[in-house]
N, C-alpha and C positions, 0 to 999 in steps of 0.2 A: 930811409925814405925812398920810395920808388920814383925815379924821374918821370915826370908827366908824359914826356914824349914816348917812352917805352910802353906805359900803360895805355895811352891812346892808340898807339900802333897795334898793340895786342887786341884791343877792343875792336878796331876796324877789321883786322885780318880774321878775327873770330866770326864776325858777321858775314864777311865775304865767303869764308869757308863753309859756313852753315848754309848759305844760299847755293853753293856749288860743291856738294860733298864728294863728287867724283874727281875733283881737281887735285891731283897730287901736289902741284905747286902750292896751292892755297893751304892745303892740309899741312904741308911741310912748314909753311910760314907760321902756322899756329904753334907747332911744337918748338920751333926755333925761337919764337917770341917768348914762349913759356920758359925756355932755357935761360934767356937773357934776364927775365924778370925774377927767377928764383934766386938769383945772386944777391938780390936786395932784401934786407930785412923788412918785414911787413908787407911783402908782395902778395902773400897768400898762396903762392905757387909752390908746390912741393914736388920732390922727385917722384913720388907716387902718382901724382897727376900727370906729369910728363910721360912716365912709363905707360900709364893707362891710355893716354892719348895716342901714343905711338903704337901700342898693341892693337888698339881699335883700328888704326890706319892699316896695320899689317893684315888684320883679319879681313878688312874690306878691299885689300889689294891696291891701296894707294900709297903705301910706304915704298919709297924708292929703294931698290936693292942695295944701293950704296949706303943707305941709312940704317940698314939692319944692324951693323956694328954699334951704331949710336943707341939703338934700342937695347941691345945687350948691355952696353955700358950703363945706360939709364937704369935698367933693372938691377944691375949690380950695385950701383950707387944707392938706389932706394933700399935694397936689402941691408946694406951697410949702415944706412941712416937709422934703421929701426932695430938694429942688433944691439 
């Protein structure tokens, strides 16, 4: 079961990030919230979704350079989860 506070936080940050797509900070908050949620069974968040969100951020130029290793790790984890 997903703790309600994590789900509510994710919902809020998603709305804020959608309203301000050029904000690297808000976009980062989205993927870090997704990362927290994917640890809980029934969250509905997958590594594929996290990697896709981060790739989209990278394409749009809003992924912090320091977060690129996390993107690579997320892609690797996703590939391993489907292998």
